[in-house]
N, C-alpha and C positions, 0 to 999 in steps of 0.2 A: 504494500500500500504506500509506503514512504517513497519508493522508487517512482511511483506514478504521480507523486505530489498531489494527493487528493486534499483539497481544502475542507476545513470543517465550517459549519455554519457560524460558529463563533468568530473564526478568522475572517470570513466574508463580511459579517455584520460589523466588525471592527473597521473595515474599509468602506462601509456604507454600501455594500453590494448585496444583491439578492440573486441567487442562482435560478436558472430556469426550472430545475427540478431538484428535489432532495432524494438522494439514494438511501433508502432504508436497508441497511445491510442485514440486519437480523442476527439472532444469537448464533445460528449454525454458520452463517456466512462470516461471522466475526471470529469464532472460536474453534470450529471444526476444521482440521487441516485440509481435508478433501474439499469442503465447501469454500474454503478461502480461495482456491483456484478459480472457482466460478465467480466469486466476488471480483477478483482481479480482471477476469475477462469481461465482465460487465463494464468495469471502469475503462478498460481498453477500448471497448466499443463506443462508449460515450465520448471518450477523448477523440477517437478516430473521426466521428461525425461532427465534432465541434459543439456538442451540447454543454452548456454551462451547468455544472452540478456540484453539490457538496454533500458531505455526510455529517451526522451529528457527533461522531466520535464517541468519547466517553459519556456524552449526554444521552446517547441512545440506550434505552432499556428494553427488556422483553416486552412485546405487545400485550402479553397476558394470555395468549391463546392456550398454552398448555394448562395453565391454572383453570381457565374457564372450562375446557373440555374435560378436565379431571373433576370438575364439580365445585371448585373453590371460587365462587362468584365474588366474594369479598376481596380476595387477593387480586383477581382480574381487574376489578374496578379501581383498586388502588394503583395498579400498574398503569392502567389506561389513563386515568386522570392525570397522573404525573407526566406521561408522555404527551398528552394533549396540551398541558400547560407549556411544555418545552416547544412543541410545534407551533403553537399560537404565538408564543413570544417572538419567534422568528418569522411570523407571518407566512408560514408554509401554505402553499396552494396546491402543488402537484408533487406526488410521491411515486417513485418507481422502486419496486422491490423484486428480488429473485426468489422469494419464498411465498408460496401460495397460502400458507398459514398466516403470515404477516399480512399479505394482500387481502385475504378474506376478513381478517379482524379489523384492519385499518379502514377498509372500504365499507363493511357492513355492520360492525359492532360499535365503532367509535362515534358515528353520527348520533346514536342514541344517548351518548354522554356529552355531546356538544362538539365533537371533533369532526369537522366537515372538510374533506380534502378530495381532490381528484387522485385516485389511486390506480396505477396500472402495473401489470406484471411485466417482467422484462421480455417475455416472449411476445407480448402485444407491442411493445416498443420496437423490438427487432423487426416484426412484420411491417410496422409503419415505416421504418427506415428503409426497408427493402422496397416497399411500394413507392417511396419518394426517390428512389435511385441513389440513396446515400450509402448503401451497402451493396456489395457485389451480388449478382444473382446467378453467376455461372458456377459457383461452388469452388471447391478446392480439390486438388489432385488426391489428397489424403482420403477422400471419400468416394473416389471414382470406383464404380463397380461394387460398392458395399451394399448390403441389404440392411436398411435401417428401419427399426420399428419404434413407435413412440408410446410411452406409458403415460396415461392421463392421471395426473395428481387429483385426488378427490376434491380438494378445496378450490382447484382451478377449473376442473371440468364440471362435475355434477353440482358443486357448490356455487359456481359463478358462470356456468355455460360458456367457458372459454375452451373451445375445442379446435377451432380452425387456425388461430394465430400460430401456435407452435408447429402445426403441420405445414403451413404456408412457408415457414422459415426453413423447413426440411425439403419441401417440394422443389425448391430452386437449386438444390444440390445435384451434382452429376452422380446420383446414386438412386437405388430402388427403394422407395418407401413402401413398406408392407405393414398391414394391420394385423394385430393379434385377434384371436377369435372373440376375446372380451375387450372391447374398446369403447371409447366415447362414453355415452350415458350408461353403457353396460360394462364399463371398465372395472377391473378388479383392483381393490385397494392394495397398496404395497404392504400394509400391516402396521404402519406407524401412526395413523391418525387417531384422534381422540386421546392423545397423550400415551398411546400404547407404545410409542417409540422408547419410552423410558422404563419398560417392564418386560418381563418374559411372558409368552403366551400362557393362557390358563391351561391347566392340566387336561389332557384329552383333546385339545384343539390343535389344528395344523399350523405350521409356520406359513403364514400367507405369502411371505416373500418367496419362499421356496416354490410354492405352487404357482406364483406369478412367473417365475423364470421358466417353469415348464411351458407356459404359453409362449414365451420368447423362443424356446427351443423348437416348439411346434411350427412357429412362423419362419424358422431357419434364418433368423436375423443375426448379423455379426456385430451390430451396434444397437444399443438401446438408448434412445434419446430420453432424457429426463428433464423436468422443469421444476424440481423441488429438491432441496437438500436432504429432507427426510427420506424421500423416495430413493435418492441417490444411495444413501447408506443401506437401506433395506434391499435394493436390487443388487448391489455389489455383494452383500452377504449371501443373498440367494444364489448368486452365481458360484460363490465359493462352496456352498453346500452341494451344488451339482458338479463341482470340480471342472468348471468350464472357464476358468480365469484366463486361459491362454486363447480362448476362442471368441469370447464376447466382451466388448467394451461397453461401459456405461458412461455416457457423456451428457453434460447439460446442453441445452439449446444454445446458451451463450458461448460455451466452449466450442461447439460445432461451428457457430457463426464466426467466432474469432479466428479459428483455423482456416475457414473458407476464405477469409479476407486477409489472411497473412499477418494477423496481429499477434 
């Protein structure tokens, strides 16, 4: 992050500046080593197209999604109100995030507590930039001839009806986009939603991520495109369970787009 010289909102405010968008990094994007790579690629894309943006840095806290899904409404509202106070202090109007859980919470839960912002997922931004001709549409050599399948995150797909934006970002590649038998509104959860990410499955239940990778294998995909850091973790673990680590890659939409544009 330091190498890319990402300004914080506090730094921009000190100069009397307001960025075009706030990049909400999220807990996973900040602290998970694998998700940090996605964070860097989102920043590279924003830099590449010349969008003015900033992050909150240490002023960013968890949106409260895990607390709410686990049933702790009190903790969620405390976290949300603190975040809203910070966002409003900086007069934030537009937010982009790479996490569907953050996306859903900021977009749908915060308005009820007074936090009203335009919130978009990074796949939606990428589709918009491709449509505007600001990102390449011919794809990169690294994906030529690959079979790519896309896994729909629950809070992006069923939760917010965002199905086409991620697929549009993949369709422009010189690759074959294949669908799993369970996709879009019938997609199978990776197993991390509802705060399940932080616990083991109940006794007698299947590991959903392992079952999901069975769908990937059936589709004969060599690349699984993800759009959620939680899904990224679960899918990668599912591939390890099938001992297919040398055969199947899991990459975020931002990573795929960055590679296709030579970033």
